[in-house]
C-alpha positions, 0 to 999 in steps of 0.5 A, a space after each residue: 448886654 451881659 458883663 462877659 459880652 461887655 468884657 469881650 467887646 472891650 477886648 476887641 477894642 484893645 486888640 485894635 491898638 498897635 502900640 502897647 499901653 504905657 503908664 497911665 497918662 492923660 495922653 494915653 487916656 485920650 488915645 484910648 478914648 479916641 480908639 474906643 470911639 472909632 469902634 463905637 462911633 463918635 457919639 459924645 458920652 459913649 466912651 470915656 477913659 481917665 488915668 487912675 493911679 497906675 491904671 486906667 478907668 474906662 466907662 462904656 455908656 450905651 444910652 447915647 447909642 440907644 437914643 438913636 433908635 428911631 422906632 418910638 415903640 422900642 425902649 432900651 436901657 443899660 447902666 454904664 459899664 466900668 472897668 479898671 485896666 492895669 498894664 501887666 507887660 508883654 501886651 497883657 492887661 488886667 481887666 477888673 470890674 466891680 459894680 451893680 447893673 440895671 437894664 431894661 428893654 421892651 416894645 410898646 404894646 408887646 412886652 417889657 423886661 426890667 432887671 437888676 444885678 446887685 453885684 458884678 465882680 469880674 477879672 480877666 487878662 486881655 492879650 493884645 496878640 490874641 485880640 481877646 481875653 485869654 482868661 476871665 472869671 466873674 461872679 454875679 449876685 442877686 439877679 432879679 428881673 420882671 417881665 410882661 408879655 402882652 398877646 391878644 389883650 392878655 398880659 402875662 407877668 414873669 419874675 426871675 430871681 437867681 441868687 448867684 452866677 459864676 463864670 469862667 472862660 479861657 481863650 487861645 489861638 489867634 485873632 483869625 482862629 481862636 478856641 475858647 472854653 466857658 463854664 457857668 453855674 448858678 444857684 437859687 433859681 426861681 421863676 414865677 409865671 402869673 397868667 391872668 384869668 381868661 376874659 370869658 371866665 373859662 380859666 381862672 388866674 394861676 401861678 406857675 412857679 419853677 425852682 432849682 437849687 442849681 445847675 451848670 453849663 459848659 461850652 467850647 468854641 473852635 475856630 472863632 473869627 475874632 477879628 473879622 467878627 469884631 470888624 463887622 460889629 465895628 462897621 454896623 455900629 458906625 452905620 446905624 442909619 438904614 439908608 447908609 447900610 443900603 448905600 454901602 451894601 457892597 462893603 457890608 457884604 464884604 464884611 459878612 463874607 470875611 466873618 464867615 464861617 463865624 466859627 468852626 464848631 460850638 459844643 455845649 452841655 447844660 444840666 439843671 438839678 432838682 427842677 420843680 414846677 408847681 402848678 394848679 394840678 400839683 408839683 412836677 419834678 425831675 432830679 436832673 434835666 440835661 441838654 446838649 448841642 453840637 453845631 458847626 459854623 457856616 461851613 460846607 460840612 454842616 452838622 447839628 446834634 442835640 441831646 435831651 435827658 431827664 431822670 427821676 421824674 415825679 408827677 402830682 399824686 392822682 394825675 396818672 391812673 393806677 393802670 398806667 403808673 408803671 408806664 410813666 418814664 422815669 428816665 429818658 435820653 434822646 440823641 438826635 443829629 442831622 448832617 450832610 447839609 451845606 451852609 456855606 453855599 446857600 450863605 454865599 448865594 444869598 450874599 451874591 443875590 442880596 440887593 437892599 435897594 430893591 423892595 424884595 431884597 432877595 429874588 423870588 426864584 431863589 428858593 429852588 437854588 437855595 434848597 439845592 445849595 443847602 442839600 447838594 445830595 438831595 437829602 440829609 442824614 438824620 441820626 438817632 444816637 443811643 437813646 432810652 426810655 426807662 419806666 418801672 415796667 419796661 426799658 426801651 432803647 433805640 439807635 439808627 440813621 436814615 437819609 431823607 430829602 424833599 424828593 428822596 424816599 427815606 431809607 435807613 436802618 434802626 435797632 430797637 430793643 425792649 424789655 418788659 413788653 409782656 408786662 406792658 401788655 398786661 398793664 394795658 388790660 386794665 386800661 380803657 377800651 380805646 387804649 386796649 386797642 393798642 394790644 393788637 398792635 403790640 401782639 404784632 410787634 411782639 411776633 416780629 421781635 427777635 428774642 435776645 439772651 438778656 430777655 429782651 426783644 429786638 427789631 432790626 428795621 430797614 427802610 429801602 429807597 424803593 419804599 420797602 420796610 423790613 423788620 428782622 428780615 420780614 417785609 411788612 410793607 403791605 402790612 403797613 398799607 404799601 404796595 
């Protein structure tokens, strides 16, 4: 459990409290202990609260709960989490944490992860009216982890090290619909992947080392259902025995329905600076890697968008033949989205049909209705936002959209532009014979292009629901083998 998640969990617990907490007293500590136990169960030793001057010292130890896991192949460990709670008045509480942490988890025969955080220092303001942390900051220093992954009799070892992680978050709204923003940054990343030699001697042992001096991640959550999600977690913690869950599946379904759509939307962006990957072939590097995501919750208006980018790509010397050096992308931006699907309807259908008392909890004939519920129009819209591949010899851009589905003929439009096609074709003249065969196709592509004022060529591509494909008004369906 990450410290921030732990703080949020504590926030959920405090949010269930009706009266405002007064000065620290044994009676107040006992009331908080009882409250926390109602959330995490009555297992002794999990929660404890004691007066500490004008504050309360709270400790959460999950080991007694981990001990209830019945699978002997699963192991879990987390050092106790400790906070100081100080009344700020007006239903607001200052929540402080300063401690080291250690953790481990694994599955026998498959892998294990062990890690430590030398220092976790965090502070936040919990707002009872909100039911969560209105603001929080955290600094994690000297993070280290060792992981083993066993597959096919081969064990790969991975070590992680991060010098420091900084986190900030804020939240406003109500327990039924909260909006939150988060900001994370890290420094001093190093990951070493140690792959053993193949048993048959076909490949030697090797290390792959990934490093980065720093990076950051920003995120926004809209419409988070804090109270309902908290109620669901509370119920699951209190029903750890699968037989209990089966016996009370009607209540579980009610809790799940109440928690949906979980959130309205989540957006996030991540960047990693000066990423380097050292391999037996040499070092690969980029000046910056970027990732982005934008997703709706379990709603009727489904949406998913992902972006990927890099700049300043560097490859090991001698890896790329001389004729292709100018064709290697130095910069890339891809923006892909999917919309027009429904997540609310299939979720509702699944909950209606789910029966945990049966050997197969979902009926065998549910696939058809689920697909119809997921795509009520029989198709989804796939969008390519402004995207680019830039190399020394060419600059290729594209954007467009199309509709597609299990039974629908794909249709849509796209605009592709390119500078440097002639230079690209000239570079291919020095390529091996099997690659030079591409030149004929590029000649055809060039002939279909439209000359633009900036010296580029453009191709307006249209696909119809009858299967026809048009390029700048010319029907090339037969050329591509169509009827």
